[in-house]
C-alpha positions, 0 to 999 in steps of 0.5 A, a space after each residue: 230849512 234855515 232858522 232865524 231869530 226874526 222874519 220881517 214881512 214887509 219893509 216899509 218904515 215900520 218893518 225897517 225900524 224893527 229890522 234895523 234894531 234887531 240887526 243892530 242887536 246882533 239878531 239873525 234877521 230875514 226881511 221879505 219884500 214883495 215890491 220895494 224896500 222902503 215901502 209905500 211911504 218912500 216911493 208913492 206917498 209921504 216922500 214924493 207928495 212932500 217933494 211935489 208940494 214944496 215948490 208951489 208952497 215956496 212960490 206962495 211964500 215968495 208972493 207973501 214976502 215983502 220985496 220978493 217977486 213971483 218965482 217960476 215953477 220948473 216942472 221938469 226940474 221938480 219932476 227930476 228931483 222927485 225921481 231922485 228922491 224916490 230913487 227912480 223906483 230902484 231899491 238895489 242900494 237898500 237891498 245891498 245895505 241890508 245884506 251888508 248888515 247881515 240880513 237875509 233878503 228874500 223877494 216875493 209874496 210871503 205866506 205864513 205856513 206854520 207855527 210852533 215854530 213859525 214858518 214863513 214861505 216866500 220867493 221859493 224859500 222856507 224859513 223858521 223863526 222865533 218871531 214873525 213881524 207883519 208889516 205889510 202896509 195898506 193899499 188904496 181903497 176902491 170906492 163903489 163907483 159904477 164904470 170905474 173898472 171899465 176906464 183905461 187905467 191911465 185915466 184912474 189914479 191912486 196915490 201911486 199914479 198921482 205921485 209919479 205923474 210925468 205930465 200935469 193934467 188940464 183937469 182932475 176930479 179928486 174923489 175924497 176930501 181926506 189928507 191924500 185928496 186935499 194934498 194932491 188937490 192943492 198940488 195939482 191946482 197950484 200947478 195949473 190943473 182945474 181941480 174939482 174935489 168931491 167929498 161925501 161928508 159935510 166937510 173936508 178933513 172930516 175926522 178933524 175939528 170942523 173949523 180946520 175943515 172950514 179953513 182948508 176949504 177957504 184956502 181951496 177957494 183961494 186956490 181955485 179948487 171947486 169943492 163939492 161937499 155932501 156929494 158922491 160920484 155915482 158913475 164914470 165913463 169915457 168922455 172924449 179924451 178924458 172922463 165924464 163923471 155923473 154925481 148923485 143928483 145928476 151933475 156932471 164933471 168932465 176931467 182928464 183924470 180921476 184921482 181916488 183918495 177915499 182911504 186905505 185898507 190894511 194889506 194882509 190878504 194872501 199871508 195865510 194868517 187866518 189859516 194859522 189861527 191868527 185873528 184878522 178883522 176887516 183885513 187888519 191884523 188884530 194886535 194887543 197893547 204890545 203890538 202882539 197878535 199871537 205869541 211870537 207874531 207881531 204887527 206894525 204899521 198900517 197892517 194893524 189898522 191903528 192910526 195909518 201914519 208912517 210915524 205910528 208905524 215907526 213907533 210900533 216898530 220901536 215897541 215891537 223891537 224892544 219887546 222881541 229883545 226882552 222888554 215889556 213895552 206897550 204902545 200909547 196912541 194918546 197924542 199922535 200928531 196928524 199933519 196935512 201938508 197943505 199950504 198953510 199946513 193943517 194939523 191936529 193931535 189928541 181929541 176933537 171937542 166932539 170926540 172928547 164930549 162923547 168920551 164924557 169929558 167936561 171940555 173947555 175950548 179956546 181959539 186964537 187968530 194968529 195974525 191978531 195976536 202974534 208978531 211972528 205971522 207978520 214977520 213971516 208974510 205980509 198977509 198972514 192967516 192962521 188959527 190955533 184951537 185947544 181942547 182941555 179937560 176942565 176937571 183934570 186941568 190938562 189938554 186933551 186935543 189941539 188943532 192948528 192952521 198956519 205956516 209950519 203948523 206941523 212943527 209947532 203942533 208938537 208942543 200940544 202933542 207933548 203936553 197931551 202925552 205927558 198930561 202936563 197941567 195947563 197951569 205949568 204949560 202956561 208958565 213956560 217962556 216961548 221964544 219971541 217971535 214964534 208961532 209957539 207963542 200962540 199957546 200962551 194966548 190960547 191957554 189964557 182963553 181957557 176958562 178952567 
């Protein structure tokens, strides 16, 4: 039985971050992957969705730029580039890369079969290790819709089917109005699909500031997407060549495909964690502030149920690697940016006004219309729109939250993220000198609007 310094189970962004850092430090590392090295993000989520969203966004930008005609969308060309970016679902180069770095690459479902020392079984191989890192990601949640399991699999898409599609459907029913549903819904609509989006909650992006949901909903109306808020799909059945969905209240929607975007669940089943005495709560591996689940057992990424984002997985991976290498590092989730890559982009960081109020913070807020306040939106497009909102703690004189809707908002939201993470006083932030003309200038105007 071979002994390793560390066994990394799951090689998505979080697992790769840990493995890469430990290998660089000269550690003996085994990496275990049941599917593809690179994980959900590289093949079926972050990377392909952003690739697919960009050409329709470029066309929209071209239409809004002075003196530029409307460009054509080439689906065959876009599809080919998407396939290139997801490596044609082939991770052989990644496997060779890890072997070349000295890693033991094991294929198959892993299971923790012992502790003290930790023992992991996968692909017919049993290993012992000083450290085990669980980075097994998450899977799409299945909504309780009657008849869903009876439909032909080709008619029901999760993010996996949606991001590897080969033909653009004529009609799509998107179930869920969070980031995944909103991004996929806009992509399909801008590619010519007649999209109906059903959201159980009272607004889109219901974990964000209500204004952000309103602005995205307004954009969807412009894109021709039918948005049904406060509604649920109660049943689905085959209807002709597609699907006939019945909503609560009796309304029916006809579609060629149903796109499920109702959240994700940590994937820890089958790992044997609970049998090994490791705590799991609602399928999430419970970890402490150092991302440790037990002495020598660590968790990173979606498997921990903490802020299910690729950038958080990579951050936790850095924390875990540093701790394994002898450090004493803790994770801080105060200012995790949250970007929805719609066009315009929607972004948030920190607390919403409602969340801050529930936390007992004496809040003061400010909102700025970018087109009315800045030059940059007008140099960028002929009919600009955009908004920046800030949430501040009156007593401490610092920002605790921000949200933005506008061109490239995912880039300039990081000014707020840095301010929130460091506790930078509002007075200091307001005394900075942003480049003219940029979207970042909006912070000065919004900060002046805060009545501290």
